[in-house]
ZALO-231265 format. One line per 8 residues: number of its first residue (from 1); their letters; for each residue x, y, z of C-alpha. Coordinates in Angstrom, 2 decimals. Example, Ala and Ser with C-alpha at 12.3 -4.5 7.8 and 13.67 -1.06 7.14 Angstrom:
1> as> 12.30 -4.50 7.80 | 13.67 -1.06 7.14
REM end
This chain:
1> mghcfsdl> 137.03 -194.34 -139.69 | 137.82 -190.67 -139.91 | 135.17 -189.74 -137.37 | 136.75 -191.46 -134.37 | 138.36 -189.10 -131.90 | 140.36 -191.57 -130.26 | 140.29 -191.79 -126.50 | 137.92 -194.67 -127.06
9> eggkqavg> 138.32 -196.05 -130.53 | 141.83 -195.21 -131.47 | 143.43 -194.11 -134.65 | 147.04 -193.17 -134.71 | 146.76 -190.25 -137.07 | 146.70 -186.60 -136.16 | 143.27 -185.12 -135.55 | 142.13 -181.52 -135.44
17> gaqqrpts> 144.21 -178.40 -135.74 | 144.17 -175.74 -138.39 | 145.09 -178.04 -141.26 | 142.07 -180.31 -140.74 | 138.46 -180.23 -141.94 | 137.59 -176.62 -142.64 | 133.89 -176.70 -141.97 | 133.82 -175.31 -138.47
25> andgghnd> 133.62 -171.89 -136.99 | 137.37 -171.80 -136.77 | 139.23 -171.18 -139.98 | 141.40 -174.17 -139.30 | 138.66 -176.61 -139.58 | 135.81 -178.71 -138.34 | 137.81 -181.19 -136.34 | 136.98 -184.55 -134.85
33> avdffyrs> 138.23 -183.65 -131.40 | 135.96 -180.65 -131.00 | 133.03 -182.55 -132.53 | 133.54 -185.36 -130.05 | 133.43 -182.91 -127.16 | 130.25 -181.20 -128.33 | 128.39 -184.31 -129.47 | 129.17 -186.19 -126.24
41> rglqplft> 127.34 -183.37 -124.45 | 124.38 -183.30 -126.80 | 125.46 -180.03 -128.43 | 125.65 -179.16 -132.09 | 129.13 -179.15 -133.68 | 130.65 -175.96 -135.00 | 130.63 -175.01 -138.65 | 131.94 -172.20 -140.82
49> qielslsa> 129.77 -169.18 -140.13 | 128.75 -167.27 -143.27 | 127.36 -163.75 -143.20 | 124.88 -162.97 -145.97 | 124.58 -159.36 -147.16 | 121.45 -158.57 -149.15 | 120.51 -155.90 -151.66 | 117.68 -155.56 -154.15
57> snlldrdi> 116.84 -153.63 -157.28 | 113.66 -152.57 -159.05 | 111.34 -153.79 -156.31 | 107.59 -153.62 -156.70 | 106.18 -150.34 -155.36 | 103.26 -151.11 -153.03 | 102.90 -147.61 -151.56 | 100.68 -144.94 -153.07
65> tsksdpma> 102.23 -141.69 -151.88 | 105.80 -142.96 -151.45 | 108.02 -145.87 -152.29 | 108.02 -149.29 -150.60 | 109.75 -149.77 -147.24 | 111.41 -153.17 -147.83 | 112.69 -155.76 -145.40 | 114.15 -159.17 -146.30
73> vvyakkid> 113.72 -162.43 -144.40 | 116.03 -165.43 -144.93 | 114.95 -169.03 -144.36 | 116.63 -172.43 -144.45 | 114.49 -175.05 -146.18 | 114.60 -178.28 -144.20 | 114.44 -181.85 -145.48 | 110.72 -182.02 -144.70
81> gkleelgr> 110.11 -178.85 -146.73 | 109.47 -176.64 -143.71 | 111.09 -173.20 -143.54 | 113.26 -172.24 -140.57 | 113.83 -168.52 -140.22 | 117.52 -167.59 -140.04 | 117.23 -163.83 -139.74 | 115.79 -160.53 -140.93
89> tevvlnsl> 117.29 -157.34 -142.26 | 116.31 -153.90 -141.07 | 113.59 -151.90 -142.85 | 114.88 -149.45 -145.47 | 112.50 -146.53 -145.89 | 111.25 -145.34 -149.27 | 113.50 -147.41 -151.49 | 112.98 -149.74 -154.43
97> npawiekv> 116.74 -150.43 -154.54 | 117.67 -151.17 -150.93 | 121.10 -152.23 -149.71 | 120.45 -153.65 -146.28 | 123.09 -153.27 -143.59 | 121.90 -155.98 -141.20 | 123.60 -159.28 -142.03 | 122.08 -162.75 -141.71
105> tvafqfei> 124.32 -165.53 -140.42 | 124.10 -169.10 -141.70 | 126.25 -172.13 -140.85 | 127.89 -173.49 -144.01 | 128.10 -177.30 -144.11 | 129.99 -178.65 -147.08 | 128.60 -182.17 -146.77 | 124.91 -181.35 -147.32
113> vqplvfhv> 122.82 -179.33 -149.77 | 121.48 -176.24 -148.00 | 118.48 -174.67 -149.79 | 117.78 -171.04 -148.86 | 114.57 -169.09 -149.37 | 114.42 -165.28 -149.39 | 111.22 -163.30 -148.85 | 110.98 -159.53 -149.34
121> ydvdtkyh> 108.22 -157.50 -147.66 | 106.98 -153.92 -147.74 | 106.59 -152.99 -144.07 | 103.57 -150.86 -143.28 | 104.37 -147.41 -141.88 | 102.55 -148.04 -138.60 | 105.04 -150.81 -137.75 | 108.20 -148.74 -138.30
129> nipvktlk> 108.87 -148.27 -134.59 | 108.53 -151.96 -133.80 | 111.63 -154.22 -133.73 | 111.77 -156.22 -136.96 | 112.09 -159.51 -135.08 | 108.63 -159.00 -133.59 | 106.87 -158.03 -136.82 | 104.07 -160.34 -137.93
137> lkdqeflg> 104.85 -161.07 -141.56 | 101.21 -161.72 -142.45 | 100.55 -158.03 -141.70 | 103.11 -156.89 -144.28 | 102.78 -156.75 -148.05 | 104.69 -159.45 -149.91 | 107.05 -158.18 -152.64 | 108.46 -161.50 -153.89
145> eatcvlse> 110.66 -164.46 -153.13 | 113.79 -166.13 -154.48 | 115.51 -169.45 -153.80 | 118.98 -170.88 -154.22 | 121.42 -173.28 -152.61 | 124.12 -171.86 -150.34 | 126.80 -173.63 -152.41 | 125.72 -171.62 -155.46
153> ivtkqtrs> 126.72 -168.41 -153.66 | 130.03 -169.45 -152.11 | 131.33 -171.02 -155.33 | 131.05 -167.73 -157.26 | 134.31 -165.82 -157.63 | 132.65 -162.71 -156.23 | 130.72 -164.80 -153.68 | 127.66 -162.95 -154.97
161> ltlnlhik> 124.57 -164.30 -156.68 | 121.69 -162.31 -158.22 | 118.24 -163.91 -158.35 | 114.98 -162.78 -159.93 | 112.14 -162.28 -157.45 | 108.80 -163.92 -158.15 | 105.42 -164.45 -156.51 | 103.90 -167.92 -156.39
169> nghmglrn> 100.42 -166.90 -157.49 | 100.86 -167.34 -161.19 | 102.12 -163.82 -161.96 | 105.67 -164.96 -162.73 | 106.54 -163.63 -166.16 | 103.70 -161.10 -166.31 | 105.69 -158.31 -164.71 | 109.08 -157.54 -163.24
177> fgaltiha> 109.23 -158.10 -159.49 | 112.85 -156.99 -159.27 | 116.01 -158.82 -158.32 | 117.77 -159.82 -155.11 | 121.56 -160.01 -154.76 | 123.14 -162.11 -152.01 | 126.79 -161.75 -151.04 | 128.52 -164.22 -148.69
185> eetvasrs> 131.52 -163.66 -146.44 | 133.11 -165.89 -143.85 | 132.89 -164.46 -140.35 | 136.39 -165.62 -139.48 | 137.90 -162.91 -137.29 | 141.47 -163.86 -138.10 | 143.24 -166.25 -140.42 | 146.28 -166.34 -138.20
193> cvemivhc> 147.59 -169.63 -136.94 | 150.65 -170.93 -135.17 | 152.72 -173.75 -136.66 | 155.06 -175.68 -134.41 | 157.30 -178.69 -134.41 | 157.60 -180.22 -130.94 | 159.43 -183.17 -129.49 | 159.77 -184.93 -126.16
201> shldnkdl> 162.80 -186.50 -124.55 | 163.33 -189.13 -121.87 | 159.70 -190.18 -121.67 | 158.76 -192.86 -119.15 | 158.28 -196.26 -120.74 | 154.79 -197.67 -120.21 | 155.20 -200.86 -122.27 | 156.60 -204.14 -121.00
209> fsksdpfl> 158.15 -205.70 -124.10 | 158.83 -202.59 -126.20 | 158.96 -198.84 -125.87 | 155.96 -196.53 -125.57 | 154.04 -195.34 -128.65 | 153.50 -191.68 -127.67 | 151.11 -189.07 -129.00 | 150.10 -185.62 -127.74
217> risrivea> 146.63 -184.29 -127.10 | 146.16 -180.51 -126.76 | 143.08 -179.04 -125.08 | 141.90 -175.52 -124.41 | 140.69 -174.63 -120.91 | 137.24 -173.04 -120.99 | 135.83 -170.45 -118.62 | 132.98 -172.66 -117.47
225> ggsvpifk> 135.49 -175.25 -116.27 | 136.93 -178.29 -117.93 | 138.64 -178.35 -121.29 | 137.92 -178.75 -125.00 | 140.29 -180.95 -127.03 | 141.52 -179.15 -130.14 | 144.36 -181.24 -131.53 | 145.90 -184.71 -131.40
233> tevvknnl> 149.22 -185.58 -133.02 | 149.93 -188.77 -134.85 | 151.39 -191.71 -132.92 | 155.16 -192.20 -133.03 | 155.76 -195.90 -132.54 | 158.27 -197.44 -130.15 | 160.05 -194.20 -129.24 | 160.79 -192.45 -125.94
241> npiwkplc> 162.21 -189.37 -127.71 | 159.50 -188.69 -130.30 | 159.45 -185.86 -132.82 | 155.97 -185.20 -134.21 | 154.99 -183.78 -137.55 | 154.27 -180.02 -137.65 | 151.11 -179.09 -135.82 | 149.04 -176.04 -136.66
249> lsvqqfgs> 146.63 -174.29 -134.28 | 144.39 -171.43 -135.36 | 143.69 -168.33 -133.28 | 140.05 -169.43 -133.14 | 141.13 -172.63 -131.42 | 143.41 -171.27 -128.72 | 141.79 -167.83 -128.41 | 144.78 -165.76 -127.36
257> kdnpliie> 148.43 -166.50 -126.83 | 147.99 -166.20 -123.07 | 145.15 -168.70 -122.76 | 146.27 -171.85 -120.90 | 146.43 -175.10 -122.84 | 146.65 -178.61 -121.42 | 149.21 -180.72 -123.27 | 148.97 -184.43 -122.47
265> cfdfnsng> 151.30 -187.17 -123.67 | 149.78 -190.66 -123.92 | 151.08 -194.12 -124.74 | 148.83 -195.41 -127.50 | 147.04 -198.73 -126.96 | 144.94 -200.30 -129.71 | 142.17 -201.17 -127.23 | 141.59 -197.47 -126.64
273> nhvligkl> 142.91 -197.51 -123.08 | 145.73 -195.06 -123.66 | 148.08 -194.56 -120.73 | 148.99 -191.05 -119.59 | 152.76 -190.61 -119.69 | 152.72 -187.03 -118.43 | 151.19 -183.60 -118.97 | 151.79 -179.89 -118.58
281> qksvadle> 149.77 -176.68 -118.71 | 151.26 -173.96 -120.89 | 150.03 -171.17 -123.14 | 151.00 -170.52 -126.75 | 153.09 -167.62 -125.44 | 154.95 -170.08 -123.19 | 155.60 -172.40 -126.12 | 156.95 -169.49 -128.17
289> kfhkersg> 159.26 -168.61 -125.29 | 160.52 -172.20 -125.13 | 161.46 -171.95 -128.79 | 163.24 -168.60 -128.43 | 165.16 -169.67 -125.35 | 165.70 -173.22 -126.61 | 164.44 -174.50 -123.29 | 161.97 -177.20 -122.37
297> anltlpss> 159.39 -177.99 -119.72 | 159.12 -181.07 -117.55 | 156.03 -183.24 -117.77 | 154.14 -183.99 -114.59 | 151.82 -186.69 -113.31 | 149.04 -186.28 -110.74 | 150.22 -187.51 -107.35 | 148.23 -188.64 -104.35
305> hhgrdkvl> 150.88 -187.27 -102.02 | 150.10 -183.81 -100.59 | 148.09 -182.91 -103.71 | 151.23 -182.01 -105.66 | 151.99 -183.28 -109.13 | 155.03 -185.47 -109.57 | 157.67 -183.83 -111.78 | 159.00 -186.27 -114.37
313> kgqlfvdq> 162.31 -186.54 -116.17 | 160.57 -186.34 -119.55 | 160.50 -182.92 -121.16 | 158.72 -181.16 -124.05 | 160.65 -178.90 -126.45 | 159.54 -176.59 -129.28 | 161.93 -176.95 -132.21 | 160.10 -174.59 -134.58
321> fcekqqys> 157.54 -171.86 -133.99 | 156.05 -169.49 -136.55 | 152.89 -167.49 -137.07 | 151.32 -167.63 -140.50 | 148.13 -167.01 -142.44 | 145.88 -169.89 -143.47 | 143.60 -169.94 -146.48 | 140.23 -171.59 -145.99
329> fldyissg> 138.46 -174.11 -148.19 | 136.08 -171.38 -149.35 | 139.02 -169.15 -150.31 | 140.07 -171.80 -152.83 | 136.57 -172.62 -154.08 | 135.52 -169.01 -154.63 | 138.74 -168.31 -156.55 | 137.96 -170.97 -159.14
337> felnfmva> 139.17 -174.28 -157.67 | 136.90 -177.24 -158.38 | 136.00 -180.66 -157.02 | 135.51 -183.11 -159.87 | 133.30 -186.11 -159.16 | 133.91 -189.65 -160.49 | 132.07 -192.87 -159.66 | 132.78 -196.61 -159.98
345> idftasng> 130.08 -199.23 -159.36 | 130.45 -202.89 -158.37 | 128.88 -205.29 -160.92 | 130.01 -208.54 -159.28 | 127.63 -211.49 -158.95 | 127.49 -211.28 -155.15 | 125.10 -208.35 -155.53 | 122.39 -210.79 -156.65
353> nprnpdsl> 120.27 -210.93 -159.79 | 119.05 -207.36 -160.45 | 115.62 -208.75 -161.39 | 115.08 -210.11 -157.88 | 113.78 -207.75 -155.18 | 116.42 -208.98 -152.71 | 119.26 -207.93 -155.05 | 121.35 -204.93 -154.06
361> hyidpsgr> 120.97 -203.78 -157.69 | 117.18 -204.15 -157.79 | 115.48 -201.12 -159.35 | 112.20 -200.72 -157.47 | 109.29 -199.74 -159.78 | 107.86 -197.67 -156.91 | 110.86 -195.37 -157.12 | 112.46 -196.39 -153.84
369> lnsyqrai> 116.20 -196.06 -154.29 | 118.56 -198.96 -153.72 | 121.82 -198.45 -151.81 | 123.83 -197.79 -154.98 | 121.40 -195.14 -156.16 | 121.29 -193.49 -152.74 | 125.07 -193.29 -152.52 | 125.35 -191.79 -156.02
377> levgeviq> 122.61 -189.27 -155.33 | 123.74 -188.21 -151.87 | 127.37 -187.66 -152.81 | 126.70 -186.34 -156.29 | 124.10 -183.76 -155.34 | 126.61 -182.15 -152.96 | 129.72 -182.22 -155.15 | 127.98 -181.13 -158.35
385> fydsdrrf> 127.91 -177.52 -157.14 | 131.72 -177.49 -157.03 | 132.15 -178.81 -160.60 | 131.56 -176.20 -163.32 | 130.76 -178.47 -166.29 | 129.03 -181.22 -164.27 | 130.35 -183.91 -166.59 | 131.24 -186.92 -164.47
393> pawgfggr> 133.38 -189.95 -165.38 | 131.43 -193.13 -164.51 | 132.69 -196.70 -164.63 | 131.67 -200.19 -163.63 | 133.86 -203.10 -162.54 | 133.44 -206.84 -162.15 | 130.94 -207.22 -165.01 | 130.79 -208.98 -168.37
401> tcdgttsh> 130.10 -206.41 -171.08 | 128.31 -206.81 -174.41 | 131.45 -208.10 -176.15 | 131.61 -211.06 -173.74 | 134.73 -209.96 -171.85 | 134.90 -209.47 -168.09 | 136.09 -205.96 -167.34 | 137.22 -204.30 -164.13
409> cfnlngsa> 136.92 -200.79 -165.55 | 134.28 -200.33 -168.24 | 132.41 -197.18 -169.21 | 129.08 -197.14 -167.41 | 127.30 -195.53 -170.37 | 128.28 -198.38 -172.71 | 130.32 -196.10 -174.93 | 133.62 -197.42 -176.25
417> gafevegv> 135.37 -194.07 -175.87 | 133.45 -191.50 -173.83 | 133.31 -192.25 -170.11 | 131.71 -188.98 -168.98 | 127.99 -188.54 -168.39 | 125.92 -185.38 -167.92 | 125.18 -184.63 -164.29 | 124.04 -186.86 -161.46
425> egimaays> 120.97 -187.74 -163.53 | 123.32 -189.03 -166.23 | 125.04 -191.33 -163.72 | 121.70 -192.68 -162.51 | 120.50 -193.29 -166.07 | 123.76 -194.97 -167.14 | 123.68 -197.20 -164.06 | 120.10 -198.28 -164.70
433> salhnval> 120.87 -198.97 -168.37 | 124.03 -200.95 -167.55 | 122.04 -203.34 -165.37 | 120.25 -204.49 -168.54 | 123.41 -204.78 -170.65 | 126.09 -206.04 -168.26 | 126.19 -209.52 -166.69 | 127.25 -209.64 -163.04
441> vgptlfgq> 130.36 -211.81 -162.59 | 133.47 -210.88 -160.58 | 135.84 -210.91 -158.79 | 136.00 -207.60 -156.84 | 139.02 -205.65 -158.08 | 139.64 -201.94 -157.39 | 143.08 -201.51 -158.91 | 142.05 -200.63 -162.46
449> vinkaaqi> 139.44 -198.01 -161.59 | 141.80 -196.37 -159.09 | 144.54 -196.26 -161.72 | 142.11 -194.76 -164.23 | 141.04 -192.05 -161.78 | 144.67 -191.39 -160.88 | 145.54 -191.01 -164.56 | 142.87 -188.31 -164.95
457> agqsisyn> 143.97 -186.55 -161.75 | 147.60 -186.70 -162.84 | 146.83 -185.03 -166.15 | 145.37 -182.03 -164.33 | 148.30 -181.30 -162.00 | 149.71 -178.56 -164.23 | 146.46 -176.60 -163.85 | 146.58 -176.66 -160.03
465> nkyfvlli> 142.90 -175.81 -159.67 | 141.21 -179.20 -159.80 | 140.76 -181.82 -157.11 | 139.15 -185.18 -157.85 | 136.81 -187.33 -155.78 | 136.30 -190.97 -156.74 | 133.30 -192.72 -155.20 | 133.57 -196.53 -155.24
473> itdgvltd> 130.41 -198.41 -154.26 | 130.91 -202.11 -153.56 | 129.28 -205.05 -151.83 | 132.22 -207.39 -151.53 | 135.62 -208.20 -150.16 | 138.61 -207.25 -152.28 | 140.44 -209.88 -154.28 | 143.32 -207.60 -155.29
481> lqetkdal> 144.20 -206.09 -151.91 | 147.92 -205.61 -152.63 | 147.31 -204.28 -156.14 | 144.82 -201.82 -154.64 | 147.36 -200.76 -152.01 | 149.94 -200.18 -154.75 | 147.47 -198.05 -156.73 | 146.54 -196.01 -153.65
489> vrasdlpl> 150.17 -195.38 -152.70 | 150.88 -194.11 -156.22 | 147.77 -191.94 -156.12 | 148.58 -190.39 -152.72 | 150.74 -187.74 -154.45 | 147.83 -186.66 -156.67 | 144.89 -184.27 -156.15 | 142.57 -187.19 -155.45
497> silivgvg> 140.40 -188.50 -152.62 | 138.62 -191.85 -152.69 | 135.36 -192.58 -150.92 | 134.46 -196.27 -150.60 | 130.90 -197.12 -149.63 | 130.13 -200.71 -148.65 | 126.59 -201.91 -149.33 | 124.97 -205.12 -148.15
505> gadftqme> 125.94 -207.32 -145.24 | 129.47 -208.43 -146.18 | 132.37 -208.31 -143.73 | 134.17 -205.10 -144.65 | 136.97 -205.41 -142.10 | 139.49 -205.52 -144.93 | 138.43 -202.05 -146.07 | 139.59 -200.55 -142.78
513> vldaddgr> 143.15 -201.39 -143.87 | 142.72 -199.15 -146.91 | 141.28 -196.40 -144.73 | 144.56 -196.33 -142.76 | 142.90 -194.84 -139.70 | 145.02 -197.02 -137.42 | 147.85 -194.57 -138.06 | 149.77 -196.90 -140.37
521> rlesstgr> 149.98 -195.38 -143.82 | 149.59 -197.77 -146.69 | 152.72 -199.42 -147.98 | 153.18 -200.69 -151.53 | 154.68 -204.03 -152.53 | 157.96 -202.21 -153.19 | 158.07 -200.71 -149.71 | 156.97 -197.19 -150.67
529> vatrdivq> 154.76 -195.50 -148.05 | 151.75 -193.38 -149.02 | 152.31 -189.62 -148.88 | 148.96 -189.10 -147.19 | 145.75 -190.95 -146.40 | 143.35 -190.42 -149.32 | 140.75 -193.11 -148.53 | 137.60 -192.91 -146.46
537> fvpmrevh> 135.47 -196.05 -146.08 | 132.01 -196.44 -144.59 | 129.42 -199.23 -144.68 | 126.08 -197.97 -145.98 | 123.41 -197.47 -143.36 | 120.00 -195.95 -143.13 | 119.85 -192.28 -142.20 | 121.28 -191.62 -138.75
545> sgqisvvq> 120.94 -188.62 -136.44 | 117.73 -187.76 -138.26 | 119.46 -185.34 -140.62 | 122.59 -186.63 -142.28 | 123.35 -190.01 -143.81 | 126.60 -191.87 -143.37 | 127.50 -191.15 -147.01 | 127.14 -187.42 -146.39
553> alleelpg> 129.13 -187.76 -143.18 | 131.97 -189.08 -145.34 | 131.98 -185.80 -147.23 | 132.88 -183.89 -144.07 | 136.42 -185.18 -144.52 | 136.86 -183.88 -148.07 | 137.62 -180.19 -147.37 | 140.38 -181.24 -144.97
561> qfltymrg> 141.92 -183.63 -147.50 | 141.68 -180.92 -150.14 | 143.50 -178.43 -147.88 | 146.15 -180.96 -146.88 | 147.01 -181.42 -150.56 | 146.96 -177.71 -151.45 | 148.89 -176.54 -148.41 | 151.38 -179.38 -148.67
569> rdikprpl> 152.30 -178.12 -152.14 | 152.05 -174.45 -151.22 | 149.27 -173.96 -153.76 | 147.47 -170.71 -152.96 | 144.04 -169.47 -154.04 | 144.04 -167.47 -157.23 | 143.68 -163.69 -156.99 | 140.06 -162.72 -157.37
577> hvaptsa> 139.02 -160.86 -160.50 | 135.81 -158.90 -160.48 | 133.28 -160.76 -162.59 | 129.60 -160.12 -163.29 | 127.26 -161.89 -160.91 | 125.11 -164.73 -162.16 | 121.47 -163.90 -162.69
REM end
C-alpha cells in the first residue's frame, strides 16, 4: 500500500519529495520515507504546522474600575473528550477588543477531524507579573468559550473564522459575550524547492539473467549523526543507464544548499532485499554545479581494504536543475478548491443476510456500527469540510433493485434520477434504507461505478477547482478485473482519486494490483498505461495506533494525489479576494 517505505516491503514508485503528501512540516509534504524514519524510532511524524492568531470583540467586562485584561487559551479536544492545552496568548491590559500577538501553533492533519476549544479569561491584576504559562486558570474569571474544527478555519478564503463566545451555565442567549476571531497561517518558512532530472550511466549489473532495476534513495545527514531519508525515485526496470522522472526537494527537506546529502542507488528486488549498486555524498549546491558544468560524479562502494571506498565506473549526472515555488494543499483549499466525496457500496450476496448478526451488512439495534457504516463515517466526516454544498453522490452495486433487475450502479437513495444525498447522515440513512429494498446478489463489478464517477469528474474539468474522491466499500474479489483496469486507466487523467476499503475476511490480494504500489502502472486492454496511480486500497481493521483507523490513514494520501494532479497540469490556486468572515 501507499504507506510502505520500501527498504523492507518494496514498491517501485517514487516516495517523498516536495510533490508528495503535503501534511508535514515541510511544504513539500508528509512523506512515507520521513514517516518511516520517525515511526521506527518511536517518534511522532511531522505535519503541517499552523499558527493561530486570535482576536476578540465586545468581551464581557468583569472589572469594576477598568476594563477586562483578557487572555485566550487554545485546546485540542481528544477522542475521549479530554482537552489538551496547545497554548496561551499574552494578557492584553484594559481591552474588550484585544488583538493578541502571541500565536498558538497546532499541527494540521488532513486525515482526521481536529476539534478545537477556545477559552477566554480576565486575568486578575495581581497575576500580571507572572508568566502566563504558570497562571492557574481557576484563579481567573471566565469570559466565555467557543469551539470549531480546524478544517473550518483553513478552508475559508481568508483563513479566518469568527465565533460567538458563550458560557455553559445556561446564560447563552441572555446576553452578548462577544466574539472570537481565529486566523490560520502555515508556518512554512519558504516555499522554495529544487526540481531536478538525474540519470546514471554504466551502472554495475547486479542481476544474473537480466539487467539491474535501479532506483535512487536520497537522505539528509543530521547533526546528531545518521541520516533521514527524504526521497526515493521510481524503479527503472532492466536498465544500466536509467533516467528517472523529475524529482523535487523542498528547502525544508534539505535545509540549505550546502548541507550534505547521501544519494544511494539500489537494484530493486521484490523480496525487499535491495542491493546497493553505489552511492555518493553531495550537496544540492554540488548537484547544481554538475548541471552547470555538465559533469558527473562517480558512485562508490564501501571497501574493506584500507578503509577507502571503491570508486566505480557508474556515474550520476544532473540533466536539469531549477529552483521554483511550490503551492501547498492549503493554498488550493483556502482559495476555493474543493474535494467532492462520492461513495459506492457492495450489495453482493457474499456479505450475508443483513438480518443475521454475522452479516457484514447487519444493522445493530444497539447502535454499534458495522464496517460499512464505519468506513462511510470516518471518511465522510473528514472530507465533508472540504465540500461546500455537502451533497454526495451515493451508489450501490451488485444488488437486485425493486424493479427486479440486477444493477452494478444504482442510486443508493432509491431515486430513479437523483443520486445525491444530503451530508454524511444522508449516506447513512440511504444505506440503511437500501438494505430493506435491495436484494443481495452479485457478482462484484467495479467498472460501472468507476465510469459513473469518472463521468462526473470529467464534466468538472473546465472549472479546475474540484477534485473528486470515490470511496468503494466491498467484501469480495473482483469479477471484472480487466474492465476495472480499463476504467481506472481512463480515469487517471481526471481529477479523481479512488479509495477501496475491503471488509470481511476475503482474500484481497487482487486489489493490490489495482493499487499499483509495485511500481507497475495499470495497463488497459488496449495497451494504454495509466497517467498516474489514483487508487489506494486497504482492508478494514479495528482502530490501530490508538488514535487513527486504517480508513483515516488512507486519507493521508489524498493531499499528495490532489497536488500531483494540479501541479501536473500547472493549475495554480486562485488569487484570494477579501471576503467577510463566517460568524
